[in-house]
All heavy atoms as an XYZ file, in Angstrom:
680
protein
N       0.839     -1.205     -0.020
C      -0.034      0.008     -0.014
C       0.858      1.271     -0.012
O       1.933      1.299      0.591
C      -0.811     -0.078      1.266
C      -0.273     -1.236      2.035
C       0.668     -1.982      1.182
N       0.332      2.272     -0.639
C       1.078      3.554     -0.749
C       0.118      4.674     -0.299
O      -1.059      4.675     -0.689
C       1.495      3.847     -2.179
O       2.304      2.765     -2.663
C       2.220      5.166     -2.290
N       0.596      5.560      0.484
C      -0.128      6.757      0.859
C       0.662      7.970      0.488
O       1.859      8.062      0.769
C      -0.449      6.764      2.364
O      -1.140      5.588      2.708
C      -1.274      7.960      2.789
N       0.040      8.906     -0.178
C       0.690     10.219     -0.505
C      -0.052     11.343      0.212
O      -1.251     11.452      0.151
C       0.631     10.436     -2.017
C       1.361      9.462     -2.817
C       1.204      9.745     -4.350
N       1.710      8.648     -5.123
C       1.090      7.496     -5.417
N      -0.167      7.330     -4.961
N       1.632      6.579     -6.131
N       0.713     12.145      0.851
C       0.166     13.325      1.533
C       0.372     14.494      0.591
O       1.484     14.883      0.278
C       0.889     13.546      2.864
C       0.387     14.726      3.689
C      -1.081     14.588      4.067
C       1.257     14.904      4.919
N      -0.757     15.100      0.108
C      -0.648     16.208     -0.803
C      -0.570     17.551     -0.068
O       0.070     18.487     -0.494
C      -1.928     16.249     -1.712
C      -2.010     15.070     -2.644
C      -3.165     14.341     -2.673
C      -0.975     14.700     -3.377
C      -3.306     13.247     -3.515
C      -1.065     13.571     -4.292
C      -2.250     12.867     -4.328
N      -1.323     17.639      1.067
C      -1.391     18.930      1.771
C      -1.746     18.686      3.192
O      -2.582     17.792      3.474
C      -2.449     19.763      1.053
C      -2.676     21.143      1.605
C      -3.770     21.839      0.783
C      -4.207     23.102      1.446
N      -5.334     23.735      0.700
N      -1.228     19.474      4.080
C      -1.638     19.447      5.499
C      -1.682     20.911      5.926
O      -0.791     21.687      5.612
C      -0.722     18.626      6.356
C      -1.348     18.390      7.738
C       0.691     19.171      6.444
C      -0.783     17.248      8.505
N      -2.778     21.285      6.617
C      -3.019     22.648      6.957
C      -3.560     22.789      8.371
O      -4.451     22.014      8.783
C      -4.021     23.235      5.922
C      -4.328     24.678      6.081
C      -5.332     25.143      5.004
O      -5.786     24.279      4.178
O      -5.597     26.319      4.946
N      -3.047     23.774      9.073
C      -3.541     24.033     10.440
C      -4.588     25.151     10.325
O      -4.261     26.225      9.808
C      -2.390     24.468     11.354
C      -2.740     24.997     12.719
C      -3.431     23.854     13.537
C      -1.536     25.503     13.405
N      -5.776     24.877     10.847
C      -6.856     25.874     10.911
C      -7.079     26.232     12.360
O      -7.940     25.638     13.047
C      -8.135     25.330     10.340
C      -8.026     24.941      8.828
C      -8.335     26.159      7.996
C      -8.488     25.742      6.553
N      -8.997     26.803      5.752
N      -6.226     27.085     12.911
C      -6.295     27.394     14.359
C      -7.667     27.890     14.795
O      -8.134     27.547     15.878
C      -5.192     28.394     14.710
C      -3.852     27.758     14.792
C      -2.823     28.688     15.388
O      -2.787     28.834     16.599
O      -2.020     29.271     14.545
N      -8.288     28.781     13.979
C      -9.609     29.350     14.350
C     -10.694     28.256     14.493
O     -11.701     28.484     15.150
C     -10.024     30.444     13.350
C     -10.319     29.973     11.949
C      -9.105     29.697     11.062
O      -7.959     30.011     11.456
O      -9.311     29.176      9.939
N     -10.513     27.102     13.801
C     -11.465     26.061     13.873
C     -10.924     24.878     14.745
O     -11.578     23.827     14.873
C     -11.756     25.495     12.499
C     -12.391     26.532     11.597
C     -12.400     26.035     10.121
O     -11.860     25.010      9.735
N     -13.132     26.789      9.318
N      -9.741     25.026     15.369
C      -9.121     23.957     16.136
C      -9.013     22.707     15.348
O      -9.307     21.600     15.832
C      -9.856     23.702     17.460
C      -9.903     24.938     18.349
O      -8.972     25.754     18.291
O     -10.804     25.073     19.185
N      -8.547     22.812     14.061
C      -8.462     21.641     13.196
C      -7.147     21.596     12.433
O      -6.521     22.640     12.151
C      -9.583     21.638     12.196
C     -10.955     21.392     12.754
C     -12.034     21.221     11.721
O     -11.901     21.750     10.605
N     -13.078     20.516     12.044
N      -6.773     20.388     12.090
C      -5.702     20.090     11.154
C      -6.352     19.334     10.033
O      -7.090     18.341     10.287
C      -4.589     19.293     11.797
C      -3.974     20.067     12.956
C      -3.555     18.884     10.733
C      -3.031     19.218     13.804
N      -6.127     19.761      8.805
C      -6.754     19.144      7.626
C      -5.661     18.574      6.743
O      -4.724     19.288      6.346
C      -7.636     20.162      6.869
C      -8.692     20.724      7.798
C      -8.241     19.491      5.610
C      -9.437     21.885      7.212
N      -5.776     17.258      6.423
C      -4.818     16.626      5.537
C      -5.571     16.097      4.312
O      -6.632     15.530      4.371
C      -4.194     15.429      6.290
N      -4.926     16.316      3.116
C      -5.423     15.802      1.851
C      -4.467     14.720      1.384
O      -3.270     14.998      1.414
C      -5.574     16.932      0.811
C      -6.610     17.953      1.201
C      -6.692     19.100      0.206
O      -6.102     18.987     -0.937
O      -7.314     20.084      0.504
N      -4.954     13.591      0.973
C      -4.136     12.432      0.713
C      -4.692     11.560     -0.369
O      -5.852     11.699     -0.787
C      -3.952     11.618      2.002
C      -5.251     11.347      2.705
C      -5.790     12.083      3.746
C      -6.239     10.335      2.395
N      -6.991     11.576      4.092
C      -7.292     10.466      3.294
C      -6.278      9.344      1.500
C      -8.397      9.679      3.268
C      -7.404      8.493      1.459
C      -8.408      8.698      2.374
N      -3.885     10.587     -0.783
C      -4.289      9.503     -1.701
C      -3.692      8.220     -1.193
O      -2.555      8.190     -0.710
C      -3.756      9.803     -3.096
C      -4.083      8.719     -4.128
C      -3.511      9.056     -5.454
O      -2.311      8.825     -5.630
O      -4.270      9.457     -6.335
N      -4.468      7.194     -1.319
C      -3.949      5.853     -0.961
C      -4.261      4.866     -2.085
O      -5.306      5.049     -2.715
C      -4.443      5.374      0.384
C      -5.877      4.938      0.425
S      -6.248      4.216      2.069
C      -7.926      3.792      1.806
N      -3.430      3.943     -2.247
C      -3.650      2.892     -3.249
C      -2.894      1.633     -2.847
O      -1.898      1.755     -2.133
C      -3.312      3.327     -4.680
C      -1.851      3.499     -4.943
C      -1.553      3.883     -6.362
O      -1.457      2.940     -7.230
O      -1.449      5.092     -6.640
N      -3.431      0.542     -3.212
C      -2.745     -0.721     -2.914
C      -3.633     -1.920     -3.201
O      -4.811     -1.736     -3.603
N      -3.080     -3.045     -2.960
C      -3.815     -4.259     -3.157
C      -4.478     -4.693     -1.832
O      -3.866     -4.487     -0.723
C      -2.876     -5.432     -3.600
C      -2.393     -5.230     -4.998
C      -1.687     -6.474     -5.451
N      -1.134     -6.331     -6.774
C      -1.807     -6.621     -7.887
N      -3.028     -7.099     -7.843
N      -1.252     -6.421     -9.079
N      -5.626     -5.270     -1.888
C      -6.335     -5.802     -0.757
C      -5.958     -7.278     -0.620
O      -5.931     -7.978     -1.609
C      -7.890     -5.618     -0.898
C      -8.193     -4.160     -1.226
C      -8.611     -6.123      0.314
C      -7.924     -3.187     -0.112
N      -5.784     -7.761      0.590
C      -5.448     -9.178      0.781
C      -6.648    -10.065      0.738
O      -7.232    -10.573      1.692
C      -4.763     -9.326      2.150
C      -3.418     -8.735      2.213
C      -2.745     -8.968      3.524
N      -1.541     -8.196      3.612
C      -0.777     -8.175      4.685
N      -1.148     -8.839      5.760
N       0.271     -7.465      4.680
N      -7.108    -10.259     -0.510
C      -8.229    -11.149     -0.821
C      -7.700    -12.094     -1.950
O      -6.751    -11.748     -2.633
C      -9.477    -10.391     -1.308
C     -10.137     -9.537     -0.225
C     -11.202     -8.643     -0.894
C     -10.761    -10.361      0.827
N      -8.319    -13.272     -2.135
C      -7.776    -14.223     -3.082
C      -7.639    -13.661     -4.505
O      -6.704    -14.045     -5.213
C      -8.782    -15.358     -3.057
C      -9.395    -15.316     -1.684
C      -9.420    -13.858     -1.299
N      -8.490    -12.716     -4.930
C      -8.422    -12.213     -6.314
C      -7.563    -11.035     -6.356
O      -7.419    -10.373     -7.414
C      -9.846    -11.975     -6.853
C     -10.663    -11.007     -6.048
C     -10.798     -9.658     -6.251
C     -11.476    -11.318     -4.941
N     -11.602     -9.134     -5.312
C     -12.120    -10.091     -4.489
C     -11.761    -12.517     -4.251
C     -12.929    -10.048     -3.386
C     -12.674    -12.426     -3.172
C     -13.242    -11.233     -2.740
N      -6.912    -10.594     -5.284
C      -5.921     -9.506     -5.217
C      -6.404     -8.206     -5.848
O      -5.757     -7.600     -6.696
C      -4.607     -9.942     -5.883
C      -3.977    -11.219     -5.340
C      -3.302    -11.051     -4.073
N      -2.112    -10.247     -4.244
C      -1.570     -9.416     -3.369
N      -2.180     -9.322     -2.232
N      -0.549     -8.670     -3.655
N      -7.591     -7.686     -5.385
C      -8.049     -6.437     -5.980
C      -7.196     -5.239     -5.549
O      -6.478     -5.332     -4.579
C      -9.488     -6.363     -5.409
C      -9.360     -7.032     -4.103
C      -8.426     -8.191     -4.349
N      -7.274     -4.202     -6.295
C      -6.653     -2.914     -6.001
C      -7.687     -1.886     -5.572
O      -8.811     -1.945     -6.006
C      -5.914     -2.357     -7.223
C      -4.752     -3.160     -7.631
C      -4.027     -2.508     -8.781
N      -2.970     -3.331     -9.233
C      -1.972     -2.897     -9.985
N      -1.950     -1.600    -10.344
N      -1.048     -3.698    -10.390
N      -7.260     -0.999     -4.720
C      -8.169      0.173     -4.408
C      -7.264      1.398     -4.536
O      -6.077      1.390     -4.237
C      -8.781     -0.014     -2.999
C      -9.785      1.093     -2.768
C      -7.734     -0.041     -1.924
C     -10.778      0.857     -1.615
N      -7.916      2.436     -4.997
C      -7.218      3.733     -5.137
C      -8.244      4.808     -4.895
O      -9.316      4.816     -5.494
C      -6.664      3.895     -6.521
C      -5.932      5.222     -6.722
C      -5.305      5.286     -8.133
C      -4.497      6.556     -8.345
N      -3.912      6.635     -9.634
N      -7.955      5.661     -3.958
C      -8.893      6.768     -3.635
C      -8.135      7.912     -3.045
O      -7.015      7.788     -2.461
C     -10.019      6.277     -2.695
C      -9.634      5.725     -1.352
C      -9.700      6.759     -0.200
C     -10.572      4.586     -1.037
N      -8.715      9.097     -3.221
C      -8.256     10.313     -2.581
C      -9.210     10.708     -1.469
O     -10.374     10.388     -1.545
C      -8.131     11.441     -3.621
C      -7.042     11.214     -4.616
C      -6.812     12.398     -5.551
O      -7.613     13.319     -5.600
N      -5.791     12.305     -6.352
N      -8.685     11.446     -0.535
C      -9.575     11.824      0.582
C      -9.011     12.935      1.387
O      -7.988     13.538      1.082
N      -9.821     13.313      2.398
C      -9.429     14.374      3.268
C      -9.730     13.854      4.738
O     -10.735     13.276      4.951
C     -10.260     15.573      2.985
C     -10.023     16.794      3.936
C     -10.888     17.966      3.569
O     -10.518     18.692      2.671
O     -11.941     18.104      4.263
N      -8.788     14.182      5.621
C      -8.994     13.888      7.008
C      -8.927     15.185      7.852
O      -8.059     15.983      7.637
C      -7.911     12.914      7.550
O      -7.908     11.757      6.719
C      -8.179     12.482      8.981
N      -9.933     15.355      8.712
C      -9.939     16.505      9.586
C      -9.785     16.042     11.044
O     -10.570     15.196     11.486
C     -11.282     17.226      9.477
C     -11.485     17.922      8.180
C     -12.862     18.611      8.101
N     -12.886     19.333      6.844
C     -12.699     20.621      6.700
N     -12.414     21.375      7.800
N     -12.758     21.227      5.527
N      -8.769     16.502     11.621
C      -8.453     16.218     13.023
C      -8.843     17.424     13.810
O      -8.333     18.505     13.603
C      -6.953     15.943     13.275
C      -6.403     14.810     12.443
C      -5.807     15.098     11.153
C      -6.444     13.499     12.819
C      -5.250     14.060     10.439
C      -5.931     12.461     12.113
C      -5.338     12.761     10.880
O      -4.788     11.795     10.095
N      -9.787     17.291     14.796
C     -10.169     18.409     15.592
C      -9.499     18.210     16.963
O      -9.547     17.103     17.555
C     -11.701     18.436     15.805
O     -12.321     18.501     14.496
C     -12.133     19.606     16.649
N      -8.822     19.252     17.423
C      -8.105     19.152     18.697
C      -8.725     20.150     19.723
O      -9.436     21.077     19.335
C      -6.647     19.455     18.501
C      -6.282     20.807     17.928
C      -6.117     21.908     18.656
C      -6.196     20.928     16.504
C      -5.784     23.153     18.105
C      -5.918     22.156     15.923
C      -5.706     23.294     16.759
N      -8.432     19.865     20.994
C      -8.987     20.709     22.064
C      -7.815     21.414     22.777
O      -7.036     20.789     23.476
C      -9.717     19.813     23.065
O     -10.091     20.570     24.189
N      -7.725     22.719     22.597
C      -6.704     23.493     23.357
C      -6.801     23.346     24.846
O      -5.753     23.292     25.532
C      -6.973     24.946     22.892
C      -7.631     24.803     21.586
C      -8.507     23.603     21.687
N      -7.992     23.151     25.337
C      -8.162     22.965     26.800
C      -7.661     21.612     27.283
O      -7.433     21.438     28.468
C      -9.592     23.160     27.227
O     -10.406     22.175     26.683
N      -7.440     20.678     26.354
C      -6.915     19.381     26.711
C      -5.495     19.199     26.196
O      -5.118     18.134     25.771
C      -7.850     18.255     26.183
C      -9.235     18.186     26.697
C     -10.066     17.129     25.976
C      -9.195     17.858     28.207
N      -4.742     20.267     26.223
C      -3.360     20.318     25.720
C      -3.252     19.819     24.244
O      -2.366     19.076     23.920
C      -2.462     19.477     26.627
C      -2.403     20.145     28.013
C      -1.544     19.425     29.038
N      -0.796     18.288     28.586
C      -0.017     17.515     29.295
N       0.095     17.843     30.591
N       0.587     16.462     28.813
N      -4.222     20.268     23.463
C      -4.281     19.963     22.019
C      -4.444     18.499     21.663
O      -4.067     18.030     20.598
C      -3.038     20.558     21.276
C      -3.081     22.071     21.379
O      -4.119     22.688     21.386
N      -1.895     22.679     21.482
N      -5.065     17.768     22.564
C      -5.421     16.362     22.308
C      -6.446     16.275     21.129
O      -7.361     17.091     21.099
C      -5.976     15.705     23.496
C      -6.351     14.285     23.364
C      -6.965     13.700     24.676
C      -7.427     12.342     24.467
N      -8.076     11.782     25.647
N      -6.265     15.310     20.252
C      -7.228     15.102     19.154
C      -8.509     14.536     19.793
O      -8.463     13.535     20.483
C      -6.725     14.119     18.115
C      -5.358     14.636     17.462
C      -7.750     13.853     17.046
C      -5.556     15.898     16.634
N      -9.634     15.229     19.564
C     -10.880     14.810     20.171
C     -11.919     14.315     19.136
O     -12.939     13.792     19.467
C     -11.472     15.883     21.024
C     -10.567     16.243     22.216
C     -11.714     17.189     20.176
N     -11.548     14.531     17.834
C     -12.466     14.078     16.787
C     -11.660     13.840     15.533
O     -10.692     14.541     15.212
C     -13.532     15.151     16.485
C     -14.584     14.745     15.550
C     -15.618     15.873     15.366
N     -16.509     15.517     14.297
C     -17.795     15.325     14.365
N     -18.382     15.438     15.554
N     -18.535     15.015     13.352
N     -12.114     12.845     14.763
C     -11.469     12.433     13.526
C     -12.570     12.218     12.498
O     -13.458     11.424     12.678
C     -10.679     11.148     13.791
C     -10.212     10.419     12.541
C      -8.912     10.594     12.135
C     -10.993      9.537     11.830
C      -8.392      9.966     11.016
C     -10.499      8.894     10.711
C      -9.220      9.111     10.307
O      -8.738      8.479      9.153
N     -12.501     12.999     11.398
C     -13.482     12.879     10.337
C     -12.725     12.611      9.040
O     -11.787     13.321      8.683
C     -14.359     14.136     10.204
C     -15.190     14.364     11.414
O     -16.104     13.556     11.686
O     -14.925     15.376     12.131
N     -13.226     11.651      8.277
C     -12.608     11.318      6.990
C     -13.621     11.323      5.895
O     -14.765     10.870      6.056
C     -11.969      9.930      7.130
C     -11.180      9.483      5.916
C     -10.404      8.223      6.167
O      -9.429      8.222      6.905
O     -10.810      7.202      5.540
N     -13.255     11.876      4.779
C     -14.115     11.819      3.573
C     -13.352     11.349      2.390
O     -12.117     11.603      2.298
C     -14.784     13.215      3.319
O     -13.808     14.148      3.061
N     -13.950     10.669      1.486
C     -13.284     10.118      0.314
C     -13.805     10.832     -0.916
O     -14.958     11.315     -0.967
C     -13.577      8.619      0.137
C     -13.055      7.773      1.234
C     -12.288      8.162      2.281
C     -13.304      6.391      1.377
N     -11.971      7.044      3.031
C     -12.589      5.978      2.515
C     -14.036      5.484      0.666
C     -12.643      4.610      2.909
C     -14.067      4.160      1.068
C     -13.326      3.744      2.205
N     -13.004     10.841     -1.991
C     -13.356     11.435     -3.260
C     -14.254     10.547     -4.099
O     -14.621     10.906     -5.166
N     -14.484      9.324     -3.648
C     -15.406      8.365     -4.288
C     -16.440      7.931     -3.283
O     -16.222      8.012     -2.079
C     -14.681      7.175     -4.943
C     -13.966      6.365     -3.853
C     -13.717      7.633     -6.010
C     -13.309      5.051     -4.393
N     -17.505      7.359     -3.722
C     -18.547      6.853     -2.844
C     -18.110      5.515     -2.260
O     -17.225      4.820     -2.822
C     -19.896      6.671     -3.553
O     -19.758      5.585     -4.571
C     -20.361      7.927     -4.276
N     -18.764      5.091     -1.259
C     -18.457      3.795     -0.628
C     -18.764      2.674     -1.661
O     -18.078      1.672     -1.719
C     -19.318      3.587      0.634
N     -19.782      2.889     -2.401
C     -20.173      1.917     -3.499
C     -19.099      1.769     -4.567
O     -18.754      0.703     -5.036
N     -18.470      2.962     -4.922
C     -17.381      2.870     -5.944
C     -16.143      2.142     -5.316
O     -15.487      1.400     -6.023
C     -16.985      4.244     -6.353
C     -18.065      4.937     -7.217
C     -17.842      6.408     -7.409
O     -17.456      7.111     -6.485
O     -18.156      6.856     -8.542
N     -15.887      2.419     -4.043
C     -14.798      1.699     -3.372
C     -15.033      0.168     -3.339
O     -14.189     -0.622     -3.606
C     -14.587      2.252     -2.031
N     -16.284     -0.173     -2.980
C     -16.646     -1.554     -2.959
C     -16.535     -2.233     -4.345
O     -16.013     -3.368     -4.495
C     -18.067     -1.760     -2.433
C     -18.612     -3.184     -2.271
C     -17.751     -3.949     -1.319
C     -20.055     -3.192     -1.850
N     -16.879     -1.516     -5.368
C     -16.764     -2.019     -6.723
C     -15.294     -2.281     -7.099
O     -14.938     -3.283     -7.663
C     -17.341     -1.035     -7.749
C     -17.284     -1.560     -9.168
C     -17.886     -0.555    -10.120
C     -17.749     -0.974    -11.567
N     -18.241     -0.016    -12.509
N     -14.410     -1.386     -6.655
C     -12.948     -1.639     -6.809
C     -12.488     -2.919     -6.146
O     -11.744     -3.686     -6.699
C     -12.146     -0.442     -6.288
C     -12.184      0.790     -7.179
C     -11.287      1.850     -6.620
O     -10.188      1.613     -6.057
N     -11.688      3.127     -6.804
N     -12.998     -3.136     -4.890
C     -12.597     -4.258     -4.128
C     -13.128     -5.569     -4.722
O     -12.485     -6.636     -4.724
C     -13.015     -4.101     -2.656
C     -12.237     -3.014     -2.005
C     -12.879     -5.444     -1.866
C     -12.786     -2.575     -0.630
N     -14.334     -5.482     -5.317
C     -14.969     -6.710     -5.869
C     -14.496     -7.011     -7.300
O     -14.838     -8.100     -7.837
C     -16.465     -6.601     -5.815
C     -17.066     -6.514     -4.402
C     -18.572     -6.333     -4.475
C     -16.679     -7.755     -3.589
N     -13.759     -6.113     -7.912
C     -13.360     -6.287     -9.306
C     -11.983     -6.975     -9.329
O     -11.018     -6.479     -8.728
C     -13.261     -4.950    -10.049
O     -14.524     -4.280     -9.994
C     -12.873     -5.164    -11.514
N     -11.865     -8.129    -10.000
C     -10.548     -8.794    -10.075
C      -9.494     -7.836    -10.754
O      -9.879     -7.081    -11.637
C     -10.773    -10.019    -10.941
C     -12.243    -10.277    -10.802
C     -12.881     -8.906    -10.664
N      -8.276     -7.931    -10.355
C      -7.258     -6.996    -10.860
C      -7.053     -7.087    -12.343
O      -6.736     -6.147    -12.986
C      -5.919     -7.229    -10.074
C      -5.222     -8.487    -10.518
C      -5.002     -6.008    -10.304
N      -7.331     -8.234    -12.956
C      -7.182     -8.385    -14.415
C      -8.155     -7.502    -15.144
O      -7.913     -7.093    -16.289
C      -7.359     -9.875    -14.851
O      -8.650    -10.302    -14.402
C      -6.289    -10.744    -14.282
N      -9.271     -7.132    -14.520
C     -10.297     -6.348    -15.242
C     -10.129     -4.844    -14.892
O     -10.785     -4.025    -15.449
C     -11.727     -6.756    -14.736
N      -9.202     -4.488    -14.003
C      -9.010     -3.082    -13.666
C      -7.901     -2.504    -14.495
O      -6.942     -3.221    -14.901
C      -8.615     -2.972    -12.178
C      -9.718     -3.293    -11.233
C      -9.290     -3.146     -9.776
O      -8.127     -2.944     -9.482
N     -10.273     -3.245     -8.862
N      -7.976     -1.226    -14.704
C      -6.861     -0.561    -15.361
C      -5.635     -0.538    -14.434
O      -5.786     -0.542    -13.254
C      -7.258      0.864    -15.782
C      -7.390      1.822    -14.607
C      -7.844      3.203    -15.075
O      -8.720      3.308    -15.877
N      -7.151      4.202    -14.571
N      -4.482     -0.559    -14.985
C      -3.293     -0.491    -14.161
C      -3.049      0.958    -13.765
O      -3.252      1.890    -14.569
C      -2.097     -1.075    -14.875
O      -1.822     -0.285    -16.085
N      -2.556      1.188    -12.570
C      -2.271      2.504    -12.078
C      -0.820      2.779    -12.158
O       0.002      2.498    -11.597
C      -2.849      2.677    -10.677
C      -4.301      2.562    -10.611
C      -5.161      3.108    -11.473
C      -5.105      1.864     -9.711
N      -6.431      2.788    -11.132
C      -6.463      2.040    -10.038
C      -4.830      1.112     -8.548
C      -7.509      1.476     -9.321
C      -5.832      0.584     -7.820
C      -7.164      0.748     -8.213
């Protein structure tokens, strides 16, 4: 598996750190499917708790159904990345 970090940004006024990334790799299933998706992770921290992360939100650039389709598709039928 590979993860690429495109951007990371501190939003102090919102008490958040925002990361934009891409991950791709093979899933350990007998048909060895690949998955590739881009996403964003928002870490919300609490200054009153010495900046401890108190919330984690993740969103993907594809739907869960599209991700499932990638996982269920044998690698021979997928385009190479």
